[in-house]
C-alpha positions in Angstrom: 0.0 0.0 0.0 1.3 3.4 -0.8 0.7 6.7 1.1 0.8 10.2 -0.2 3.3 12.7 1.2 3.5 16.5 0.8 7.0 17.8 0.3 7.1 21.4 1.5 10.1 23.4 0.3 11.5 26.1 2.6 14.2 28.6 1.7 15.9 31.4 3.6 14.5 34.8 2.8 17.8 35.8 1.2 17.3 33.1 -1.5 14.0 34.7 -2.5 15.6 38.1 -3.0 18.3 36.8 -5.4 16.4 35.0 -8.2 18.3 32.9 -10.8 19.2 34.2 -14.2 17.3 32.9 -17.2 20.2 30.5 -18.0 20.3 29.2 -14.4 16.5 28.8 -14.4 16.7 26.7 -17.6 19.3 24.4 -15.9 17.2 24.2 -12.7 14.0 23.3 -14.6 15.9 20.5 -16.4 17.0 19.1 -13.0 13.4 19.1 -11.9 12.3 17.3 -15.0 15.0 14.7 -14.6 13.9 14.2 -11.0 10.3 13.6 -12.1 11.5 11.0 -14.6 13.6 9.2 -12.1 10.8 8.9 -9.5 7.4 7.8 -11.0 5.9 8.2 -7.5 5.9 12.0 -8.0 2.1 12.5 -8.4 2.2 16.3 -8.6 5.3 18.3 -9.1 3.5 21.2 -7.5 4.7 24.6 -8.1 6.8 27.4 -6.7 5.2 30.0 -4.5 5.9 33.7 -4.9 7.2 35.4 -1.7 4.3 37.7 -1.6 0.9 36.9 -0.1 -1.6 37.7 2.6 -2.3 36.2 6.0 -5.7 36.1 7.7 -5.9 35.8 11.5 -8.9 36.7 13.6 -10.5 38.4 10.6 -7.5 40.7 10.1 -5.6 40.6 6.8 -1.9 41.4 6.8 0.7 41.5 4.1 3.2 38.7 3.7 2.6 35.0 4.4 5.4 34.7 7.0 6.2 38.2 8.3 8.0 37.1 11.4 9.8 34.1 9.8 13.4 33.9 8.6 12.3 31.5 5.8 9.5 31.2 3.3 7.6 28.2 1.9 8.8 28.4 -1.6 6.9 25.4 -3.2 5.6 21.9 -2.8 5.2 18.5 -4.4 3.1 15.5 -3.7 4.6 12.0 -3.9 3.5 8.5 -3.4 5.7 6.1 -1.3 5.3 2.9 0.7 6.5 4.7 3.9 8.3 7.7 5.2 11.7 6.2 4.2 10.5 6.0 0.6 9.3 9.6 0.7 12.7 10.7 2.2 14.4 8.9 -0.7 12.4 10.9 -3.2 13.1 14.1 -1.2 16.8 13.5 -1.0 17.0 13.4 -4.8 15.0 16.7 -5.2 16.9 19.5 -6.9 16.1 21.9 -4.1 18.5 20.2 -1.8 21.3 21.9 -3.7 20.0 25.4 -2.7 22.0 26.7 0.2 19.9 26.8 3.4 16.9 25.1 1.8 15.1 22.3 3.6 12.3 20.0 2.8 9.5 19.2 5.3 7.9 15.8 4.6 4.3 15.3 5.8 2.1 12.4 5.3 -1.4 13.3 3.9 -4.3 12.1 6.1 -6.3 10.7 3.2 -9.7 11.9 4.3 
């Protein structure tokens, strides 16, 4: 039986303020496509998230999704794996691990 896992990509704020050049972005996207081909359990490559956003708390809307944080959620993917170890294997091969200061949070989906 396989389970679904959410890979949440987190980067330091400094990474968000220094975007890659078009040539670097082309190389990065090629790495992501190679990762997808290597792991058929990647159900949804997800997408990157822009550093802008809004937060809603107690009916009050504020700018910025993580105003008090030193890092931002920069993207996500959904993978299928037998267990956490399988999800970790997929995450270890993810291109984002080469970004300085980046980390991947791995969460099992509840399957409601």
